[in-house]
N, C-alpha and C positions, 0 to 999 in steps of 0.2 A: 505758702502752705505751712511753714513753720509757725506762723501766727495762729493758724487754725489749730494745730496740734497743741500749742501752748494754751490757747483759749479753752480747749477741751479739758486740759489738766486743771486749769484754774477753777473751772466750774465744778469739777469733781472734788477738788480740795476744799472749796467753799462748803459743799454739801457735807464733806467729811468733818470739817471743823465745826460747822454750825449745828448739824443734826446728829452726828455720830461721835461727838466728843467723848462719850463714855467708852467707846472702843479704843481710843487712842492712848489713854493712860498717860505715861510720862513723855510721850513723843508729840503731844499736842503742840507745844511751842515750836518744835522743829518744823512741823508741817505748816504752821502759821508763817514761819520765816520764809519757807520756800514759796508760799503763795505770794507774799509781798514782793520777793525778788522777781517772780514771774510777771506780776502785774507791772513792775517797773519796766521790764523788757518788752512786754506785750505791745505797748504803744509804739515803740520803735519798729516792731516787726511788721506792722501793717504797711508802713512805707517801704521797708526793706524788701518784703515779699513782692510788692508791686514793682519795684525797680529790678528785682531779680528776673521778673517775667519780661520786662519791656526793654532793658538794656543789658549790655554785657558788663556786669559789675566785676569788681576785683575777685580773683580766685580766693584770696584770703577771706573776704566777706562771705563768699559762697560757702566755703568750708565751715566757717563759723555758724552760719544759719543751719547747715546740715547737722552739725554737732548739736546745736540747740534743739532741733527737731527730734533727733534720736534720744536726747536726754528727756525731753517731754514725753516721748513714747515710753521710756523706761519708767517714768513716774506714773504714767497712766497704768502700765502693767502692774506696778507695785500696789497701787490703790485697789485695782480690780481683784488682784489675788488676795489682798487683805480682806476685802469685803466678802469674797467667796469663802474664805476660811471661816469667818464668823457666821455666815449664812449656814454653812454645813454644821458648825458647832451647835447653832440654835436648833437645827433640825434634829440633831442627836439628842439634845436636851428634851425636846418635845416627845421624842419617841421612847426615851428611857428616863423618865423623871426620877425614879427611885435611885438609879445609878448616879445621877448628878446631884441630887439634893438631900440624900440621906446617907449617913454613914461616913466614917473617916476615909475609906478608900475612894469614895466618890469625890470628897472634898480635895484630896491630894491630887487626884487625876485632873479635876477641874482647874486647880491652880497651875499645874504644869502646862495644861493646854492653853491657858490664858497667857502665861509668861513667855512661852517659846515663840509664838508668832510675833508678839510685841517686840521681843528682843531682836528677832530677825529683821523685822520691819525697821526698828530703830537703827540697826546697823546699815541697812540699805539706804535709809533716808539720809543718814550722815554722809554716805558716799555721794548721793545725788546732790545734797546741799553743797558739798565741796566742789562738785563738778559745775554746778550753776554759778557758784562764786568765782570759780576759775574762768568760766565763760564770760561772766560780767567783767572781770578784771581784764581779760584779753580784749573784749569789745571796747573797753575804755582806752586801753593802751594803744590800740590801732585805730581809734576814733570811729569804730563801727557804730557805736551807740550815740555818742555826743554830737558827731558832725553829720551833715546831710550826706546821703548816699549818692555819690556821683560816679559815673563810669570812668574807668581808666582809659585815657585817650588812645594809648597804643593798642590795648586789647580791643577796644571798641572799633577802632578803625580797621582792625584785622578781620572782624567777623560781621560787622554791620553791612546790610545791603548797600551797594554803592549808589542806588537810585530808588526813588519812590515808584513802585509799580503803577500807582494810580496816574502818575504823570505820563508814562508811556501809553496808557490807555487812551489818552487824548489824541494820539498820533497814529493809531492803527489804520492801515490802508483799507479802503473799502473792499478790495479783493480778498482780504484775509478774514472777512467777517462772514459768518454763516448763520442763517435761521432767524435774523432779527427783523426782517422786512415787515412782517405783519405788525409787530409791536412798535416799530418806528413809525409806520403809517398811522397807527392809532394815536400815538402821542402827538404827531404833527396835526392831526385833525383836532385834538383837544386844545392845541395851542392857538390855531388860527381860524377855526371854523365855529359856527354856532351863533355868532353875533352877540355873545355875552359881553357887555361893557364892564362888568365887575372885575375887579382884581381877583385872580383865581390862582390857587396853589395846586400844583400837580406833584404828588410824591411818588417817586420810584423806589420800591422796596424790594430787597432781596439779600440773600446771604453774600458774604465776601467772595469775590472771584466770579460772580454770576454775570458780570458785564454791565452793571448799572451805569458806570461812568462812560463806557464805550457807547452804549445805546443812546444815552442822553447827549453825548457830544455829537453823534451823527444827526440827531434831531436838531440840536442847537445850530449846527453848521448848514443845515438844509437851506437851499436858496429861497424857498417859499417862506421859511421862518425868518431868515435874515431880512427879506424884503418887507415883511409884514410889520416889523417893529421899528421904532425910531432909534432906540439905543439898546445895547446889549452888554451883559457882564457875566463872566464865569468866575466863580469864587470857590476855591477848594478850602473847605472848613477844617475837617479832620478833628481828632480828639482834643488837641491842645491848640487853642486859639485865644486871641485877645480881641474882644468885640470892637474896641476902638480902632485897632489895626485893620480888622476886617472891613469896617465901614470906610476907612480911609482908602483901602485898596479898591473897594467897589466903586467909590466915587471917581478915582483915577481912571478906572477901566471904562466907565460910562463916557467920560470926557475923551479919552484916547480913542475909543471906538468910533466917535464922530469926528475924529481928527481936530478936536478943539483943544486949546491950551488949558492945561490944568491950573486952577486958581493958585496964585502965589500964597505961600504960607500954609498950604494944606498940611504939610508935614509937622507943623507945630500946633495945629488946631486941637482943641480938646474934643471929647466925645459929643457934647451938646452942640458945639459949633459945626461939627461934621454932619450931624443929623439935620440941622437947620439948612445947611448948604445943599445936601442931596435931596431933601424934600422940595426945596424951591426949584432945583434943577429939573426934577422929574415931574413937576406938577402938571405940565402941559404936554407930556410925552407918553406915548405907548411904549412901555419898556418890557424887556424879558431879562430875568436874572436867574442863573443857576447857582444853587448852593450845593456843592458836591461833598458827600461824605459827612453828613450831619449826625452827631451822636447825642447831643444834649436835648433832654425833653423840653426845656424852657427856651430853646433857640428861637422858635417862631414867635413865642410870646413876647419877645423883645424886638426882633427884627421887623415885625409887621408894622411897628410904629415908625420905623425908619423909611419904609417904602409907602408912598402915599396912595390912597384909594382915590384915583382921579377920574373914574368913569371912562377911561380910554381903552379898556380891554387889555390891561397889562397882565403878564403871566409870570409866576415864580415856579421854578422846578426845584425840588429838593430830592436828593438821593440819600438813602439811609439804609442801614441794616436792621433798624429797629422799627417795628410796626407801630409801637407806641409813639415814637417821634412823628411818624406820618399821621397818625390819628390826631395828634395835638394840633395839626395844621388845618384840620377840617372845621371850618366855621360857617360854611354855607353849603347849599345843595350843589353849587358849581364846583367846589373843591373836590379833588379826585385822587384816589390812591391806585396806582398801577403796580400790581404785584408781579414782579418779573419772575418768569418761570424758567427752570432749567431747559437746556436744549433737548429736543426730542432725541431718541436713539438714532434716528436717521440723520438728523443734522449733526449730532455728535460724531457719528462715523464719518460723515462728509468732511467735517472740520479736521478730524484727526488725520485722515488720509491726505488731505490737502497740505497739512503742515508737515507730516512725516514722510510721505512718499512722493509728494507733488503729483499725485495721480492715484492709481489703484494699488491695493495692498497685495503683496506677494502671497500666494497660497500658503507657503510654509510658515508665514508669520500671522496668518489670519486668526488662529485660535488665541494667541497671546494678545493680539491687538484688540479683539473683541472683549477679552477679560479686562484689559486696562481701560478701555473706553467705558465699560460698565461701571468700574470703580471710580471713574471720574465723575459719575453721576450728573452729567449734563452741565458741568462747570467749565465754561470756556477757558478760564485762566489755566486750569489744570490740564485740559486737553492740549492747549497750545504749548504750554511749557514742557510737558512730558513728551509731546510729539516732537518738539524741537530737539530735545535730548536724544530721543530714539532715532531720529533721522541720521545720526552718525553711527548707529549700531546696525551692522548687516548680518552678524553671526546669530544663528538661531539660538545657540546656547546663551548668548548675552541677553537676548530677549526673554528667554525662560527665567534666567536668574533675576532679571529686573521685575518680571511679573510676580515671581514668588516672594520677592523681598521689597515690595513697594514701600512698606512702612519704614524700613531702615534707610531706603534710598531717599525718601522725603526728608529724613532727619539729617543725613550725612552728605548728600550730594549738593554742592553749592549751586549748581545750575537749577535746582528745584527750590532754592531758597525763596523765590517770590511767592510760591504757593503757601509755604509755612508762614511767611511774614503776613500775608493778607488774611489767612485763616486765623492766625493767632491773635490778631487785633481784637476780635470779638471776645475771645477768652480773657484777654488781659483787661478788658473794660468791665468785666463782671465784678460786682462786690464779692467779698470773700465768702459769704454764705451761699452764693450761687455757684462759685467755683467748685466747691465740694460736690454740690448736686450735679453739676455738669460732668466733672471728672468721674462721677459714679457710673456714668453710661459706658465707661470702658469695660465694665464687667460683662456686657452683653456681646454675643457673637456678631460677626459681620452680617448685615442684611436682616437683622433680627427685628421683628415687630414687637414693640414694648407696650404692654398693657399699662395704661396710665394709673389706674387705681393701685396696681401692684407696686409701681414705681414710687408713688407718693407714700405708700405704707412702708416701703423699704427706707426711704429718706427719714421717716419719723423714727423707725427702729434704730437707725444709725446715729440719731441724735443731731441731725442737721437742721431740724425744725424745732424752734423754741415756742413754748406756749405763750399766748397773749390773751388778755381778758376779752371775753365776748365772742371769740371765734375758736373753733376747734383747730387742732394741729393739722388735721386733714385738709381743712379749708386753706390754711396758710401754705401747706405743701402744694396745693393746686395753684395758688397764686405764684409760687416759685416756678412751677412748670409752665404756666402761661407766659411768665416773663421771659423764660428761656426760648419759648416759641416766638415771641415778639422780637427777640433779638436775633432771630434767624439761625439759632444754634441747634434747635430741635425742629424736626419737620413732622407735620401732622399726617398720620396715616388714615385715620377714620374718625368721623364725628357722628353723633346721633342727631335726631331731628331737631333738637333744641340748640344744636351747635356745640354741645359739650364734647370735649376731645376724649375719645375712647382709647385710641392707641397712637403711637408715635414711633419715629425712628430717627437715626442720626446719619448724616452723610458719611460715606466710607472714608473720605479723606480727613474729615473732622475726627472720626473715630481713631484713625491712625495717629493723629496728633495727640489726642488725650491719652491714648494707650501708652505712648512713650513717656509722657509726662507723669502718668499715674505710677508707672513702674519706677521711674526715676525718684519719685517722692515716697516710695514704699507705701503708696496709697492702695495699690491693687496689683496683683500679679495674675497673669493669664497663662494657664497651662493648656496648650492646644495639641490634640492628637496624643501621640506617644512621645512627646518631647521631654526635655529635661525636668527633673523633679523640682519641688518647691524649695525656694532659698531660705524660707523661714523668717524673712525680714518683713515682708509686706503684711499689712493689716487685713487685707481681703484677698481671697483666693477664688478664682473663677476657672472652672475646668470645662473645656470644650472638646467634645468628640473623642473621649478617652475610654478605653476599656480597662485601664489600670485602676486598682483600688486606691483612691486618693489618700486614705488614712495611712497607707504604707509609706507615703512620701513625706509625711509630717513627723518631725522629731519633737517629741513632747517636751524636751528640754529647751528648745529654741523657738517654739511656735508662738507667734504673737497674733494669730489669726482671730479676727473679730467677726468675719463673715465668710461663709463658704457657699458657693453656687455651683450647681451641676447643670450643664447643658448637653444633653445627649451623651451622658457619661454614666459610668457605673460606680457604685460604692457598696462595699461590704462592711456592715457594722461589726465591730468587735468589742470586747470588753474595755478597750482603750479609748473609747469615744470621749468620755468625760475628762480623761487625762490629756489627750492630745488636742482637744478643742475646749479646754476648760474656761476660756474667757470669751467664747463665741457669743455674739449677739444676734446674728442672722444665720439661719440654716435653711437654705433653699434647695430642696432635693427633688423638685418637681420633675416628672417624666422619667425618673430613674427606675430601674427594675427591682428596687428593694421590696421585700415582702414583710419585713418586720423592723421594729426599732427596739434597741436594747433598753433594759430597765434603768440603766444609769443615765438615760436621757434627762431624768429629773435632777441630775447633779449640775446641769448647765445653768447655774444660777443667773447669769447675765442674759440668757436667751430672751429676745424680744420678738423674734419673727421665726416661725416654723412653718415651712411649706412641705407637705407630703402630697401635693396635688398630682393626680394622674399616676400614682404609684400603686403597688399591689398590697399595701399595708392594710390589714384587716382589724387590728386591735391596737389601741393606745395603751402604754403601760400606766399603771396607777401612779407611778412616780411623777407623772406629768403635773400632778398637783403641787410639786415643789417649785415649779417654774413661776415664781411669784412676780417676775418682771415681764412675762409674756404679754404682748399686745395683739399679735395676729396669729391665728391658728387657721391655716389653709389646708383643708382636706378635700377639696373639690375633686370629683372623679376618682377618688380612692375607693377602697372596698370597706371602709369603716362604716358601720351601721349604728354604732352606739358610742356615746361619749361617757367615759367613766365619771362617777360622781365627784371625783377629786378635781375635775375641771372647775367646779364651783368655788374653789379656793383662789382662783386666779383673778383677783379683783382689778388688775390693770388691763384685762382683756378688752380690746376695742372691736375686734372682728373675729367671728367664728363663721367660716365658710365651709360648709360640709353638705354637699349634695351631688347628685348624679343626674344627668339627662339621658333618657332612653330614646334615642333617635329612631328606633325601630317601631315605636308606638306613637302614632300621630294623633294629635288632638285628644289626649286621654289624661285622666288624673294620674295614670301610672307613668306618664312621660317624665315626671320629675320625682326624684326619690330623696327624702331627707334622712335625718338621724334621730335616734332616740336620746333625749336629754333627761337627766334625773332631777328630782325635786331639789331645790336649793339654788336654781339658776338665777333667782331674784337677787342673789348677792353680787352679781356682776353688773353693778349699777352704771359703769362707764361704757357698757357695750353699745356699739353703734350699728353693727351689722350682725344679724343672726339668721342665717339661711342654710338649710331649711330644717324645721323642727317638726317631728311627727307629733300629731295631736290626738292620737288614739290610745294614749296611755293614762287616761284619767284627766279630770279637770284641774287638778292641783297645779300642774306645770303651766297650764293655760292661764290660770289666775295669777301665778307668779310673774308672768310676762308683763303684767300691768305695772310692775315696779321698775321695769327697764325704760325709764323715761328719756334716755338719751338715744334710743334707737332711731336710726335713719333708714334702715332697710330690714324688713322682716319677711321671712318665707315660712309658710305653714303647709304641711302636707297631712293627708289622712284625717281631715277634720270630719267629725261626726256631727249629726244634727243637734244632739244635746249639748255639745260644746260650743255651739255657735254663739249663744248668749254670753257666756263668760269671756269668749274671745273678743266680742264686741266691747265688753266692759274694759278689757285690758287695752285694746287699741285706742279707746277714748282717752287714755292717759298719755299717749305718745304724741306729744305736740310737735316733735321734730321729724316725725316719720315722713319719708319721701317715696319709698317704694314698698308696696305690699302685694304679696302673692299668696293666694289661698287655694288649696285644692282639696276636694272631698276624698273620703276614704274609698268610695266606689262611685261609678258613674251614676248610679241610681240614688245615692245618698244626697239628701237635700242640703244645700248650703243655706243655713238659717242665719242671715246676716242683717236682718231688719232692725236689730236692737242698738245700732250705733247712732246715738242721738247727736253726738258732737264729733264729727270726723276730723282727723288731723288736718290742720289748715294748709300744710306744705305738701300734702300728698300729690305727687306728680305722675306716678306710675301705679297702675292697679291691674292685677291679673287674677281672675276668678275662674278656676277649673272646677266644674261640677254643676249640679242641677239647681238652677235658680228659677223658681216658678214665677217670681216677680222681681223686677229690677229694684234693688234697695233704694229707699227714698233718699238716703243721704248722698247718693252719687250725684244728685243734681246740685249739691252744695260744694262740690269740689272745683273751686275756681282755678286752682293751679294744675289740674289734671292735664297731662300732656299725652299719655298713652293709656289706652284701656283695651284689655283683652278679655273676652267672655267666651268660655268653652262649655259646650254641652248644656247650655241653658234651655229652658222649656217655656219660653214666653208664650202667652196666649194673645199677645198684641204686638204691634210695631213699636219698638222702644226709641225710634229715631227722633221723635219730638223732644223727649227729655235729653237724649245724648247730643242732639244738634245744638242745644242751648249752652253746652259747656264751652266757656269762652276761650280756653287755652288748648283745647284738644287738637293734637297734630296727627295721631295715629289711632285707628280703631280696627279691632279684629273681632269678628263674629264667626266662630268656628263651630260647626256641627250644632248650631242652634236650632231647636225644634219649635214647631207651633207657629211659624211665621210663613204665610203664603204671599204676602205683599209687603213691600217696603217703599215708603215715600220719603224722599229727601226734600223738605220744604225750602222755599226760596230764601228764608232767612237763616237756615241752619248750616252748621259746620263751616263757619267762615274762615277757619284757619287750618282745617284738616288737609294733610298732605298725603297720607297713606290710608287706604281702605281695603280691608280683606274680608270677603264674605264667602267662606269656604264650608262646604258640607251642609248647606241649608237645603235639605232634600225636599221640603214642602214648598219651596219658593217658586212662585209662578210669574211674578211681575215685579220689576224694579222701576220706579219713576224718579226722575231728577228734575225738579222745577228750575226754571231759569233764575239764577242767583244763588242757588245752593252750591256748595263745594267749590267755591271759586279758586281755591289754591291747590286743589287735588292734583297730585303728580303721578300717583301709582294706584291702580285699581286691580284687584284680583277677585275672580268669581269662580265658584264651582268646587266640587261637583254639585250641580243642581239639575237633576234630570228632568224636572218639570218646567224649567225655564226655557222658553222657546224663542224669545226675542232678546236682543241686547238691551241694556237699560234705556228706557225712553227718556230722552233729554240729555243723553251722553254727549250730544253735539254741543251742548253749552259749556262743557268742560274744556276750555281752551288751553289750560296749562297741563293737561294730562299728557304724560310722556310715555307711560307704559300701561298697557292693558293686557292682563293675563287671564286665560280660561283654563281651568283644571278639570280634566276627565269629563269633558262635555260630549253629548251624543254626536254622531256623524252628521245628522241633519243640521244641527246648530253650526257645525264647522262649514258645511256646504253653503250656509246662508252668508258667509263672510268671504267667499271667493272673490278676489278683485275683479271688478267689472261685470260679474254675473250674479253674485249673491245678493239677496234682497236686503240684507243688513249692512252690506259693505259701505254704502254711502254714509252711514251714520258714524263710522269709525275711521274713515279714510284720513281724517285730520290728525290721527294719533300716530306718532313716529314709530312706536314699537308695539306690535301685537303678538302675543305668544299663546301657543296651545301646549298644555301639559297632558301627557297620556301615561298612565301607570300600567306597566307591563312587568310581571314577575317581580314586583317589589321595587322597581326602578321608575324614575321619571324620565320622560323624553319630551323634547320641545321642538316645535317648528315655528319659525317666524312667519307671520302672515305676509306673503308676497306672492309673486308668480309661482314660486316653488310649491306653495301649498296646493295649488290647483293640480299640478302634475302628480303630487304625492297622493292627493285624495283620489284622483282618477285611477291611480295604480293601487288604491286601497292600502296605501302605506301612510300611517298617521304619525310616523316618527322619522327623524333623520339622524340626530346626534344623541348618543347616550351620555347622560351626565349624572352627577351625584344627586342625592335626594334634595339637597338644599340649594342646588345651583341652577342658574338660568343660562342657557347656551343659545346664542343666536346662530341660526343656520345660515 
């Protein structure tokens, strides 16, 4: 991590030297010297940091790296303070030009103001230069820099694990394993059944400690598997391996497994001779080989040429933590990826009790046991290791202490070292740019669901993502996230219909690991509850569940805070905001009870990310126009209704998120509320997201939107008919637009959107709230459209012929659409659609689905439609339909679906889940269609379980 700190400083120094030389005056040369010294040290640090992570290096080198990191931080602070000073001076010049540019007093004041900070900076730079020189001298004297970094033998022997945990996984007794039978049987079937003669690769993927090696070994040792193949080999690959030695080892194991003599001279053969030997040996044999713990993406690309494709039905199993490694092995439809899942809560509890109590859990320990098992997250290694340790603890107080301090126990207890060792391997394998991104997850509370879009914006604001030609930083950040997911370090929580990841989370034990490392490196400090105050050293401060005012804990003389996060915590703004957080880049205050922000917010020159989401703030100060580095302004679900005109000065803004959803108003133009923006918005040419903007304040702002050519997401509210044409003209300029939402000013206001002759080619999501008398012609041209929502339309015809031809459509919503009494889904229509909602179509009498239509449909929702008497004709053709829901349908319609008696029951009996919604007193109630519905209906009870408006509950 010292290398990262130094790299950050070098980049800032380059900017300062190359672009801001006019500010440096006589200290330019000294800054250039520091940059050169740091560049010299930087190359060494990449190797040193890696070895610090993976082996126990000397205490002297560790101290030296820590000192260098602190020195780099000091230089970064100095640069940022210097830039802050000149930013403030320029602001004052702009505000008071006469004071600065006319008259003798102004000239004297300006000269003093210029000389003082330069003198102070020159003095501090001289100190830092001496410090770096001394560090370089020390590094050379003790051979930290010039020689390779090797672990001290005595220290290493004292702390390194005495065995490789993966080796013991090969010898776990069958009686100690829980919950793997279904997965073992599936893999055995893949190995020996199906009659496929082709060489096939089966990849077992999962995070460290999940039991990949254990599962695969049980499959490999199975008698059916052993008898099916002519020869076998198990090879442990790991991160460091030599291909020649791996091939030699594999060759020996094939010979030894068949009790044949290993060829003479094999130990002196070169790589080419070994490959020739093994290919000849295996040419007429059906073989199975396991490559356990593969890390390199190019591993299969080479080893596949070593193992012949002989048409004998040979099998290769690869275990890996990295999904990309597994994907690289897929070369035919027979190759297969098995994603190993964590143990279920039931199996986790069974394994824990078996290991800890050799039976049932004592009642007095059940609470702590359940908490510990939950935090193990279905990880067998953690459950077994912790269970083994706790089996020696009988005192309730000991269990309570362990449960409360699991993080520190993982770090300090030698008996839990296997967990840390296995989990840390994935972290150590990361390139440095991903290490910072992964460590960043330490800011989030335990069990927190992280919104991916927010996370990537934060990474960008922190400077973890560097610009590349041809792609946006947001796209690069998404690639970082996906790579961390593929490496099994981040777990997916939710995806949309396209498969794009919407939210994610991190395993509790991985979080404990990075939390300790982040604090050790002064990367991040977490204040939880009413615990100790901030130490002032860390660059980031995350406050969880605290009622203390965090600003009171920060000393303005020692604070180096670059980022502040509040999670379920309070903060009271005072006039000291800008002095205590003067270098802050990220201010995330979402969900806090603040009602206003101070005027000096604008003095936070370095601020790049500001979130007031779900706060009570009503007004933004005009000083926000001074935040010239701001990239993200998140005002979602706040009380802000108008953006000050000063916002238009912030030309680095990429995201303005300012809207509210009214969940009490269903299917209405009033369900989404935007903000009033002022003329001049066109100056924000880098803007990518603008949601939502009120369009009833004249056409000028609508016209200006056409200059925002980088927009990816645009939301418009309160559109009037006369502004439809200028809006279409503006949208026509947005070639990168992917998401568009438009709502009318009232339900009766016509959405005049026929004038868009050249729609954005990348548009994938379209939502139109308001009166459409005719489906816009340009919708048929949207080849990339994935989701379409139409609310309050008044078509005089069935639009399904046009919509059914959209080649990429996955989700369609028709809500409170008028003028349609019949809908027909033609046989060739909607070939990819997965979700269809037709709600509030009050004139609808008949729905027909031809054989061949909607072949991929999984979810269908209908109602209220009081005139609809029959279930859709042809619904029996929808063989992939999983969920059918009816909303507020008449009693007679429900009676027609009673199992065994209703006239319509036979047409839906193939559907796994059928639900009825009934609205009573503003709430939704659901009953699953089963035998229960019959008794409920007979009792005139149409509801069983009360749930929230947007929830579905199975009775």
